[in-house]
N, C-alpha and C positions, 0 to 999 in steps of 0.2 A: 082440665089440668089445674083449675084454680084451687089454690090453697089459701084460705082466709088468714089474715093477720090478726093476732090476738090483741096487740097493743096498738094504740093510736097515738101518733105524734102530738105533742102538746101544742104545736103551732097550728094543727089542723082543727077546724071547727067540729064540734060534736055533730052527730047525724041530725039531731033535732034542730040545730042551728042552720043547717044547709038549706038553700033554696032548691026548688025542683030542678031548676036549670043547672045548678052546681052538681046535683046528684046525677042528672042525665049526662053531663059532661064527663064526670068521673067514670061512669059506667061505660061510656063510649070509648074512653081512653083504655080502660082495662080490657074491653073487648078487642080493641086493635092490638094490644100487646099480647093477648092470648093467641090471636090469629097469627101474629108474627112468630111466636114460638112454634106453633103448629106448622107453619110454612118452613121454618128452619128444619124441623124434624122430618117433614115429608119431602121437601124439595132441596134441602141443603142450603147453606148460607148463600152460595153463588147463584142459586136458582130463585132466591126470594127477592121479589120486587115490591115496591110500594103499591103497584096496581094489583098484584096478586093478594097482598095482605088486605087491601081495602075490599076486594071482592069476597074474600073468605070471611071478613068481619061483617060484611053486609052494610058498609058505610059508603057514602059518596066521596068522590075525590076531594070536594071542598072540605068535608069533615076531616078527612085524612090530613090535608094540608094545614088545617086549623090546629090540630094537635101536634103534628110532626111535619114541619115545613120541608124537611129534606130526609133522605134515606139515612144519613148519618145521625140525625136527631132520633129517628126511629130505632136504629140499631143501638144507640147509646141507652135509650130508655128500656129497650128490650133486654139488654145485658143486665142492667140493674134489676129489672123485674125478675129475671131468671135467678139471679143470686138471692134475691129476697124470698122467692118461692122455695128454693132449696133450703135456706135457713129455716123458714117456717115449717117445712116438712120435717126437717131434722128435729127441731125443738118439740113439735107436737108429738111425734112418735116416741122420742126418748123419754119425755116427761110421762107419757102414758105408761110406758114400760116400767118406769121406776116409781110409779105412784104407790105410796105406802111402804116402799122398801127401806129397810134400815141402812143398807149399804147399796151403792150403785151396782146394778146388774150388768156386769161387763159382757158376759157371753151373749145375753139377749140383745144388748146394745149393738154389739158387733154384727149380729145376724140382721138386725133391723137396718143398719146402715148399708150392709151389703145388698139388701133388697132394694134400697133406694137407688143404688148405683145401677140398677137394671131398669130404672124408669126413663121415660122420654126426656126428662129434665137433664139427666146426666149425659145422655146421648147428644143433646143439643149443646151442652156445655163443652163436651169434647170436640164436637164439630166446629165450634167457634174457635177453640184453641188452635186447631189445625189450620183453619182458614186464615187466622191472624198472621201466620208466618209470611204470607205473600200479599196481605191487604193492609196497607199502612193505616187506613182509617179505623179498621177493626182492631188492629194492634194497639192503637192509641186509646181506644175505648176500653179495652180489656186492662191495659196498664193503669188507666185512671181509676178503675174500679177495684182492682185486685188488692191494693194495700188496705183500703178502707174495709173491704169485705173480709180480708184475713183477720183484721182486728175484731170484726163482728163475730166471726166464727170462734175465735179464741174466747171472747167474753161470753158468748152463748154457751160454749162447752163448759166453762167454769160455773155458770149458773145451773146448767142441767146436771152436772156431776160435781157438786160442791165438795164432797169428801175426797174425790180423786184429785180435785184442783189443789188440794193442800200437799200433794206429793211432790217431792223434788224432781220426779220423772214425768210430771204431767205434760209439759211441752213436748218432750221427746216421744212420749207415748202417743200424743195426738199426731205428730208428724209421721211416725211409723204407721199408724193406722190409716191415715189419709193416703199416703203415698203407696202403701202396699195394696190396699183395697181398690183404690182408683186405678192403679196400674193393672191389677188383675181384671178389672172391669173393661178397661181398654183392650186388653189382650183378648177377652171374650168377644168383644165387638168386632175385632179385626180378624180373628182366627176361628171364632166359634168354640174356643176351648180355654176357658178360664181355669187356672190352677187352683181350684177350691181346696185342695189338700193343705194349702197354706193357712187356711182360716183357723183350724184347731191349734196350729203352731202359734199364730198371732195371739189367740186367747191365752195360751200358756205364758207367752212373753209378757202380756199386759198384767196378768195376775202377779207375776214375779216383779214387774216394775212397780206395781202399786202395793207391794207388801208392806211398805212403811205406813200406809193409811188403811190397811185391811180392817181394822177395828174401829175406825172413825165413823161416827153416826152422821147420816146425811143431814138431818135437821140441825144438829149442832154445828156442823160444818157450813151449812148455808148461812147461818147467822155470822159466822166468822168471815166468810167470803164477802157478805154484804158490808161488813164493818170495814173491810179493806178497800 
């Protein structure tokens, strides 16, 4: 399930500057977080314990406690890790689709995001949202991350679709796309019958909403977005 990050935070040392121990520690941490998401997916949030995660990750209890002293610490890190993986998947896929395109490929972008909503990552995300209703610790973790991640999604979308970002309808179009497709995906998970007939309608709506930037060049728009 690992999706590599393209960019490295400026505060982090370059790989060549890291010691063997630092690299080992980071790999162990990532392994634990991957195992946590796998447990969320297979066992559900309520069925996931630190012991089960440690066993799946193949680490000792001591190593587990070193990285995550409590279950709350583990859940907090796993939620952030989940958000980052979804962001990375979205960015990589949409940039690949639009490589060399003069104008953002709306239809292909919608199809790609719809497929991402069938991945284990979204299933886990939905599982955590439902569980948070009756779990104060998880509710607090999700609330703490949601505002920051919403800003990250918005900034990323503007970078991936620079021409569309210049439209007056960009924010509304993003909200329409997110809520409609994610709602359809949840319906599919719970009933096994997602109303996919809404996807062609959504594409038509987006083309209409972005009519004001239909002739804007992606490259030129990218420079304008960067300047802002």
